[in-house]
C-alpha positions as CSV (number, residue, x, y, z in Angstrom):
1,M,12.3,29.4,-68.5
2,K,13.7,32.2,-66.4
3,K,11.5,34.6,-68.4
4,I,8.4,32.7,-67.5
5,Y,9.3,32.7,-63.8
6,L,10.0,36.5,-64.1
7,L,6.7,37.1,-65.7
8,I,4.9,35.1,-63.0
9,F,6.7,37.0,-60.3
10,I,5.8,40.4,-61.9
11,F,2.2,39.3,-62.3
12,I,2.0,38.4,-58.5
13,I,3.5,41.7,-57.5
14,I,1.0,43.6,-59.7
15,Q,-1.9,41.6,-58.3
16,N,-0.8,42.2,-54.8
17,K,-0.4,45.9,-55.5
18,I,-4.0,46.1,-57.0
19,Y,-5.4,44.1,-54.0
20,S,-3.5,46.5,-51.6
21,Q,-4.9,49.6,-53.3
22,T,-8.4,48.2,-53.3
23,Y,-8.1,47.4,-49.6
24,I,-6.9,50.9,-48.8
25,S,-9.7,52.5,-50.9
26,L,-12.4,50.4,-49.2
27,E,-11.0,51.2,-45.8
28,K,-11.2,54.9,-46.6
29,S,-14.8,54.4,-47.8
30,L,-15.9,52.9,-44.5
31,S,-15.5,56.2,-42.7
32,S,-18.1,57.8,-45.0
33,V,-20.7,55.2,-44.5
34,V,-23.3,55.6,-41.7
35,T,-26.3,53.7,-40.3
36,V,-29.6,55.7,-40.6
37,G,-32.1,55.0,-37.9
38,V,-35.7,56.2,-37.4
39,T,-36.6,56.6,-33.7
40,D,-40.2,57.8,-34.1
41,E,-42.5,56.6,-36.9
42,Q,-45.9,57.4,-38.1
43,G,-48.2,54.9,-39.9
44,L,-48.1,56.8,-43.2
45,K,-45.3,57.9,-45.4
46,I,-44.4,61.5,-46.3
47,M,-44.0,61.8,-50.1
48,L,-40.7,63.3,-51.1
49,G,-40.1,65.3,-54.3
50,Y,-43.3,67.0,-54.9
51,R,-42.9,69.6,-53.4
52,G,-10.1,58.9,-38.6
53,G,-8.8,57.9,-35.1
54,E,-5.8,56.2,-33.7
55,L,-6.9,52.7,-34.5
56,P,-7.1,51.4,-38.1
57,I,-10.4,52.1,-39.7
58,D,-11.5,48.5,-39.8
59,E,-10.7,48.0,-36.1
60,I,-12.9,51.1,-35.2
61,A,-15.7,49.9,-37.3
62,Y,-15.9,46.4,-35.8
63,S,-14.6,47.1,-32.3
64,K,-18.0,46.6,-30.7
65,A,-21.7,46.0,-31.5
66,L,-23.8,48.9,-32.6
67,D,-26.4,49.8,-30.0
68,M,-29.7,50.3,-31.9
69,T,-31.8,50.7,-28.7
70,G,-34.9,52.7,-29.5
71,I,-34.5,52.4,-33.3
72,K,-37.7,51.3,-34.9
73,S,-36.4,50.9,-38.5
74,S,-33.0,51.4,-40.1
75,G,-31.1,51.6,-43.4
76,S,-27.7,52.8,-44.6
77,G,-26.3,56.0,-46.0
78,F,-23.1,57.8,-46.8
79,I,-21.7,61.3,-46.4
80,I,-21.0,63.7,-49.2
81,E,-19.9,67.4,-49.2
82,K,-21.4,70.2,-51.2
83,N,-20.3,73.8,-51.0
84,G,-18.4,73.0,-47.8
85,K,-21.4,71.4,-46.1
86,K,-21.8,67.7,-45.3
87,Y,-25.0,65.9,-46.2
88,V,-26.2,62.3,-45.7
89,I,-27.5,60.4,-48.8
90,T,-29.9,57.5,-48.4
91,N,-33.1,56.0,-49.9
92,A,-36.4,57.8,-49.5
93,H,-38.0,54.6,-48.3
94,V,-35.6,54.5,-45.4
95,I,-36.9,57.7,-43.8
96,E,-40.4,58.2,-45.4
97,N,-42.2,56.8,-42.3
98,A,-40.3,59.1,-39.9
99,S,-42.4,61.5,-37.9
100,E,-41.8,65.2,-38.3
101,T,-40.4,65.6,-34.8
102,D,-36.9,67.1,-34.6
103,S,-35.3,63.9,-33.1
104,S,-37.0,61.3,-35.3
105,I,-33.9,60.5,-37.5
106,V,-30.4,59.7,-36.3
107,I,-27.3,58.4,-37.9
108,F,-24.4,56.4,-36.4
109,S,-20.9,57.1,-37.6
110,I,-18.0,54.6,-37.8
111,S,-17.0,55.3,-34.2
112,Q,-20.7,54.8,-33.2
113,E,-21.2,58.4,-32.4
114,K,-24.9,59.4,-32.7
115,Y,-26.0,62.4,-34.6
116,Y,-29.4,63.9,-35.2
117,V,-30.2,64.7,-38.8
118,K,-33.2,66.2,-40.6
119,V,-34.6,65.9,-44.1
120,V,-33.5,68.5,-46.7
121,G,-35.6,66.8,-49.4
122,G,-35.7,64.0,-51.8
123,D,-37.7,62.2,-54.4
124,S,-39.9,59.2,-53.8
125,F,-39.9,58.3,-57.6
126,Y,-36.2,57.9,-57.6
127,D,-36.1,56.6,-54.0
128,I,-33.5,59.1,-52.9
129,A,-33.3,61.4,-49.9
130,V,-30.8,64.1,-48.7
131,L,-30.4,64.7,-45.0
132,E,-28.4,67.4,-43.2
133,F,-26.8,67.4,-39.8
134,V,-28.6,69.0,-36.8
135,D,-25.4,68.3,-34.7
136,T,-21.9,69.2,-35.9
137,P,-20.4,66.2,-37.6
138,G,-17.2,64.9,-35.9
139,N,-13.8,64.4,-37.3
140,E,-14.3,60.6,-37.6
141,I,-16.7,61.2,-40.5
142,A,-15.1,61.1,-43.9
143,V,-16.6,62.3,-47.2
144,A,-17.4,60.0,-50.1
145,K,-16.8,61.1,-53.7
146,F,-18.8,60.1,-56.7
147,R,-17.2,58.7,-59.8
148,N,-17.8,61.1,-62.7
149,T,-17.5,58.6,-65.5
150,P,-20.0,55.8,-66.2
151,V,-19.3,52.2,-65.1
152,H,-18.9,49.4,-67.6
153,I,-20.4,45.9,-67.7
154,G,-18.1,43.6,-65.7
155,D,-16.6,46.3,-63.5
156,K,-15.8,45.2,-60.0
157,V,-17.9,46.9,-57.3
158,F,-18.5,46.7,-53.6
159,A,-21.7,47.4,-51.6
160,I,-21.2,48.8,-48.1
161,G,-24.0,49.0,-45.5
162,N,-25.8,47.6,-42.5
163,P,-27.9,44.6,-43.6
164,L,-30.7,43.7,-41.2
165,G,-29.7,46.6,-39.0
166,E,-27.4,44.3,-37.1
167,F,-24.2,44.0,-39.2
168,P,-22.8,47.5,-39.8
169,Y,-20.0,48.0,-42.3
170,T,-20.7,44.8,-44.1
171,V,-18.9,44.7,-47.5
172,T,-20.0,42.5,-50.3
173,D,-18.4,42.3,-53.7
174,G,-19.6,41.7,-57.2
175,I,-19.7,43.1,-60.7
176,I,-21.9,45.4,-62.8
177,S,-24.2,42.9,-64.5
178,A,-26.3,45.4,-66.5
179,K,-27.1,49.1,-66.9
180,N,-30.2,51.2,-67.3
181,R,-32.6,48.7,-65.9
182,I,-36.3,49.1,-65.5
183,R,-37.6,48.5,-62.0
184,E,-41.2,47.5,-61.4
185,G,-43.3,49.4,-58.9
186,L,-42.8,53.1,-58.4
187,T,-39.1,53.6,-58.3
188,G,-37.4,55.4,-61.1
189,K,-38.1,53.0,-64.0
190,F,-34.7,53.6,-65.7
191,G,-31.3,54.6,-64.4
192,F,-30.6,51.5,-62.3
193,L,-27.5,49.5,-62.3
194,Q,-27.8,45.7,-61.8
195,T,-25.1,44.1,-59.7
196,T,-24.1,40.9,-58.1
197,A,-22.8,42.7,-55.0
198,T,-25.3,41.3,-52.5
199,G,-27.7,43.6,-50.6
200,I,-30.5,42.9,-48.2
201,W,-32.8,44.8,-45.9
202,G,-30.8,47.5,-44.2
203,N,-28.3,47.9,-47.0
204,S,-30.8,50.4,-48.6
205,G,-29.2,53.8,-49.1
206,G,-25.6,52.6,-48.7
207,P,-23.0,53.3,-51.4
208,L,-22.0,51.0,-54.3
209,V,-18.3,51.8,-54.8
210,D,-15.6,50.8,-57.4
211,E,-12.2,49.5,-56.6
212,N,-10.9,53.1,-56.0
213,G,-13.6,53.7,-53.4
214,L,-15.6,56.1,-55.6
215,V,-19.4,55.9,-55.4
216,V,-20.9,54.5,-58.6
217,G,-24.5,54.0,-57.3
218,I,-26.9,54.1,-54.3
219,V,-28.0,50.6,-53.2
220,S,-31.7,50.6,-53.5
221,Q,-33.4,47.2,-54.0
222,T,-32.8,43.5,-54.3
223,E,-34.9,41.2,-56.5
224,F,-37.6,38.8,-55.2
225,T,-39.7,36.4,-57.3
226,Q,-42.9,34.8,-56.3
227,K,-43.5,31.1,-56.6
228,D,-46.3,29.1,-54.9
229,N,-47.3,32.2,-52.8
230,H,-43.7,32.4,-51.5
231,L,-41.2,35.2,-52.1
232,I,-37.8,33.9,-53.2
233,W,-34.8,36.1,-52.6
234,Q,-32.6,36.4,-55.7
235,S,-29.3,37.3,-54.0
236,Q,-27.4,37.8,-57.3
237,I,-29.8,40.4,-58.7
238,N,-29.4,43.7,-56.9
239,F,-30.1,47.2,-58.0
240,A,-28.5,50.6,-57.3
241,L,-29.5,54.0,-58.6
242,D,-26.8,55.1,-61.1
243,G,-24.2,57.4,-59.6
244,V,-24.0,59.9,-62.5
245,L,-27.8,60.3,-62.3
246,S,-27.7,60.4,-58.5
247,Q,-25.3,63.4,-58.6
248,R,-27.7,65.4,-60.8
249,L,-30.7,64.6,-58.5
250,I,-28.7,65.5,-55.3
251,D,-27.7,68.8,-56.8
252,D,-31.3,69.6,-57.8
253,I,-32.6,68.7,-54.3
254,I,-30.0,70.9,-52.5
255,V,-30.4,73.9,-55.0
256,N,-34.2,73.7,-55.2
257,K,-34.8,73.6,-51.5
258,G,-35.7,69.9,-51.3
259,I,-37.3,69.0,-54.6
260,I,-36.4,67.9,-58.1
261,K,-38.0,70.4,-60.5
262,R,-40.0,68.7,-63.2
263,A,-41.5,69.8,-66.5
264,F,-45.3,69.8,-66.9
265,I,-47.1,69.3,-70.2
266,G,-50.7,68.5,-69.0
267,I,-51.1,65.2,-70.9
268,E,-52.5,61.8,-69.8
269,L,-51.0,58.8,-71.6
270,S,-52.5,55.3,-71.3
271,Q,-51.7,51.8,-72.3
272,K,-54.1,48.9,-72.0
273,Y,-53.2,45.4,-71.1
274,K,-55.2,42.1,-70.7
275,S,-54.3,39.6,-68.1
276,K,-54.2,35.9,-68.9
277,N,-52.7,33.1,-66.8
278,G,-50.9,35.6,-64.6
279,L,-49.2,37.3,-67.6
280,Q,-50.0,40.7,-69.1
281,Y,-50.4,41.3,-72.9
282,K,-50.6,44.6,-74.7
283,I,-53.9,45.7,-76.1
284,N,-52.3,49.0,-77.3
285,E,-48.9,48.5,-79.0
286,K,-47.9,52.1,-78.1
287,P,-49.0,54.7,-75.5
288,I,-52.2,56.5,-76.3
289,I,-53.0,60.2,-75.6
290,S,-56.1,59.5,-73.5
291,G,-56.6,62.9,-72.0
292,V,-55.4,66.5,-71.9
293,L,-55.7,68.7,-68.8
294,P,-57.5,72.0,-69.3
295,E,-54.5,73.7,-67.6
296,A,-52.2,72.4,-70.4
297,V,-50.5,75.3,-72.3
298,A,-51.1,73.3,-75.5
299,F,-54.6,72.3,-74.6
300,D,-56.2,73.7,-77.8
301,T,-53.6,71.8,-79.8
302,L,-53.4,68.5,-77.9
303,R,-57.1,67.9,-77.5
304,H,-57.4,67.2,-81.2
305,Y,-55.1,64.2,-80.8
306,I,-56.9,62.4,-78.1
307,G,-56.9,58.7,-79.1
308,W,-53.8,59.0,-81.2
309,E,-50.6,56.9,-80.5
310,L,-47.4,58.5,-79.2
311,S,-44.5,57.0,-81.2
312,R,-41.6,59.4,-80.6
313,I,-40.5,62.1,-78.1
314,N,-37.8,64.4,-79.5
315,D,-36.9,61.8,-82.1
316,I,-36.6,59.0,-79.5
317,S,-38.7,56.0,-80.4
318,I,-41.3,55.1,-77.7
319,R,-42.8,51.6,-77.2
320,N,-44.4,51.8,-73.8
321,L,-45.3,54.1,-70.9
322,E,-42.0,53.4,-69.1
323,E,-40.0,54.7,-72.1
324,A,-42.2,57.7,-72.4
325,L,-41.8,58.5,-68.7
326,F,-38.1,58.2,-69.0
327,E,-37.9,60.8,-71.8
328,F,-40.4,63.1,-70.0
329,E,-38.1,63.0,-66.9
330,L,-35.3,64.5,-69.1
331,L,-37.3,67.5,-70.2
332,K,-36.5,71.0,-68.9
333,Q,-39.1,73.4,-67.6
334,N,-40.1,76.2,-70.0
335,S,-38.6,74.4,-73.0
336,E,-39.9,72.8,-76.2
337,V,-40.6,69.2,-76.8
338,E,-41.6,67.5,-80.1
339,L,-44.2,64.7,-79.9
340,T,-44.7,62.4,-82.9
341,V,-48.3,61.0,-82.9
342,S,-50.1,58.8,-85.4
343,S,-53.6,57.5,-86.1
344,G,-54.0,55.0,-88.9
345,K,-52.1,56.4,-91.9
346,F,-51.8,59.9,-90.5
347,T,-48.7,61.0,-88.6
348,R,-48.1,64.5,-87.1
349,K,-45.3,66.2,-85.3
350,I,-46.4,68.6,-82.5
351,I,-44.2,71.2,-80.8
352,I,-45.2,71.9,-77.2
353,K,-43.8,74.2,-74.6
354,T,-43.4,72.8,-71.1
355,K,-44.3,74.5,-67.8
356,T,-42.9,73.8,-64.3
357,L,-44.7,71.2,-62.2
358,G,-46.0,72.9,-59.1
359,T,-48.9,73.0,-56.6
360,K,-51.4,74.2,-59.1
361,E,-50.4,71.6,-61.7
362,L,-50.6,68.8,-59.1
363,E,-54.1,70.0,-58.1
364,A,-55.0,70.0,-61.8
365,I,-54.0,66.3,-62.1
366,A,-56.1,65.5,-59.0
367,K,-59.2,67.4,-60.3
368,F,-58.8,65.7,-63.7
369,V,-58.8,62.2,-62.3
370,I,-61.7,63.0,-59.8
371,F,-63.8,64.5,-62.7
372,N,-63.2,61.4,-64.8
373,T,-64.0,58.9,-62.1
374,K,-67.8,58.5,-61.8
375,E,-67.7,57.2,-58.3
376,I,-66.0,60.1,-56.6
377,Y,-66.7,63.9,-56.6
378,L,-64.7,66.8,-55.2
379,E,-67.1,67.9,-52.5
380,K,-65.5,70.5,-50.3
381,S,-62.1,72.0,-49.8
382,Y,-60.7,73.0,-46.4
383,D,-57.4,74.2,-45.4
384,P,-55.4,72.0,-45.1
385,L,-57.9,69.1,-45.6
386,F,-59.9,68.3,-48.6
387,G,-62.9,65.9,-49.0
388,L,-64.7,63.8,-51.6
389,L,-68.2,62.7,-52.0
390,I,-68.0,58.9,-52.6
391,K,-70.7,56.7,-54.0
392,G,-70.9,53.1,-55.3
393,G,-69.7,52.1,-58.7
394,S,-68.5,49.2,-60.8
395,R,-64.8,50.1,-60.6
396,L,-64.6,51.3,-57.0
397,Y,-63.9,48.8,-54.2
398,Y,-63.3,49.1,-50.5
399,Y,-61.8,47.4,-47.5
400,K,-63.0,47.9,-43.9
401,N,-62.0,46.3,-40.7
402,N,-59.6,43.9,-42.6
403,D,-62.5,42.5,-44.7
404,D,-61.9,41.2,-48.1
405,L,-62.1,43.5,-51.0
406,K,-65.7,44.5,-51.7
407,N,-67.5,46.2,-54.6
408,T,-69.2,49.5,-53.8
409,L,-72.2,49.2,-56.1
410,N,-74.5,49.4,-53.1
411,L,-72.5,51.9,-51.1
412,T,-74.6,54.8,-49.7
413,S,-73.1,58.1,-50.9
414,K,-71.1,59.8,-48.1
415,N,-68.7,62.7,-47.7
416,F,-65.2,61.7,-46.6
417,F,-62.0,63.4,-45.6
418,I,-59.0,62.0,-47.5
419,I,-56.1,60.9,-45.3
420,S,-53.7,59.2,-47.6
421,A,-53.3,57.7,-51.1
422,G,-50.9,55.3,-52.9
423,P,-50.6,52.3,-55.2
424,Q,-51.7,49.8,-52.6
425,Y,-53.5,49.8,-49.2
426,D,-50.2,49.1,-47.5
427,N,-48.1,51.6,-49.4
428,Q,-49.5,55.1,-48.7
429,W,-48.5,58.7,-48.6
430,I,-50.1,61.4,-46.5
431,T,-52.5,63.3,-48.8
432,T,-54.5,65.8,-46.8
433,T,-54.3,68.4,-49.5
434,L,-55.5,68.3,-53.1
435,S,-52.0,68.8,-54.4
436,Q,-50.7,65.9,-52.3
437,F,-53.5,63.8,-53.7
438,G,-52.3,64.8,-57.2
439,A,-48.7,63.8,-56.4
440,A,-49.9,60.4,-55.2
441,I,-51.9,59.9,-58.4
442,K,-49.0,61.0,-60.6
443,T,-46.7,58.5,-58.9
444,A,-49.1,55.5,-58.5
445,S,-51.0,55.7,-61.8
446,L,-48.6,53.5,-63.7
447,T,-49.9,50.6,-61.6
448,G,-53.4,51.1,-63.0
449,T,-55.0,51.5,-59.6
450,L,-55.1,54.0,-56.7
451,D,-55.9,53.1,-53.1
452,F,-56.8,55.8,-50.6
453,Y,-57.8,56.0,-46.9
454,A,-60.8,58.1,-46.1
455,L,-62.7,59.0,-42.9
456,P,-66.4,60.0,-42.9
457,Y,-67.1,63.6,-42.2
458,G,-67.8,64.2,-38.5
459,S,-66.1,61.0,-37.3
460,Q,-63.1,60.9,-35.2
461,N,-63.2,57.1,-34.7
462,V,-60.3,55.3,-36.3
463,E,-62.5,52.2,-36.8
464,D,-64.6,54.2,-39.3
465,I,-61.7,54.6,-41.7
466,M,-62.3,52.9,-45.1
467,V,-59.7,52.0,-47.7
468,F,-61.0,52.5,-51.3
469,K,-59.5,51.2,-54.5
470,I,-60.1,52.9,-57.8
471,D,-59.6,51.0,-61.0
472,L,-58.2,53.6,-63.4
473,S,-59.4,51.7,-66.5
474,D,-62.3,53.1,-68.5
475,D,-63.7,49.6,-69.0
476,D,-64.3,46.5,-66.8
477,I,-62.1,44.0,-68.7
478,S,-58.7,45.6,-69.1
479,I,-55.8,46.9,-67.0
480,Q,-55.2,50.5,-68.0
481,K,-51.9,51.9,-66.9
482,K,-51.4,55.7,-67.0
483,I,-48.9,58.5,-66.6
484,F,-49.6,62.2,-66.1
485,Y,-47.0,64.6,-67.3
């Protein structure tokens, strides 16, 4: 009996020690977490990627309410250090709407000191941004460290952030529920951890840490489902960009002066779906090579395989566009990639050398889509603005003055300056150059549509702005999702 009591006593001591260590680790983590505030916004987003103290830490953090006067939107972030310099890590969507003035983004430290920061760079696809201090960071700011080993299913984790912009240094706990999740929309497709550590608006950009206080992910999204035209918050399904992947992206952004360098092949992949009773069904079982850009290094080779299925990339089996995109994102510039394609009984392996995605390649994507869309034509190019000639067509629609979506079949041809583009009318990036338009197309094409704002030549009246929607499908009955790489 004494042995049982002794074992129970030892178990209690061990549990208390683990709890104490976790508390200390979390307390240290608090000092590296900041609130990111935007003081000056613009209507459209800027696309990223293309191109201590005497008191205990917890008493400092919660000693008084955070003064968010003048803050128009906010999120969370955390501090890291690279080559002796401190940086702020957050989500791209937290700061994409900030104006380009020097004082448009601020952070608040644990002692509620206010610091101005500016954008180093980031990537809208992965929803990550790196900021640097304009002011010298104070001694109250600690540095967070990433965990260098992958997490496991069931690992205990904690999300730290400022939900709703009103509750800084809120800590929620949970476990790793799943790994390598696909997210709908535009963000990163793979590389997301699913966790039960609750996050909500304002938590975005904050760290997901383990029991030792090491960062294992960047809190990015929470899940919502729609039922009877109502959004329902699924508080136990939350997502964070994987920490090991995040470190690679952050290093790329800092080293490459603000961007993540990507490979370029010059290929358009498509996959058609039909919609029935609110669900989508595959028409194409695998992605199809639906186009090759003339600027592709392997144009003369690839053009012979238009219409063929893509089944493998470097010996990795591919079932859909998301999986193809994930493998393409792993490619290095100026390296070789093997594509396995098939048509009927025929199968071929093609070796292609990649280039680096840059301004000319993004312009090539824009020109390719414009050329293959009968309703729009590249009319004139100005510096830094570009324009399109737009006429009516069966797969072009428009909004104006908050009207319902209308078909443009009877639209009189007009020249327009392009202002912005994105996957939806309310999710837009500034696109006043052809390369920016190409970047928006590359990022939004997986949705199967592209919306863009346009102003008629000669007009300076905001009320004349029209919002156009292009259906990227080559027929009137299917949804055709695409990727350009």
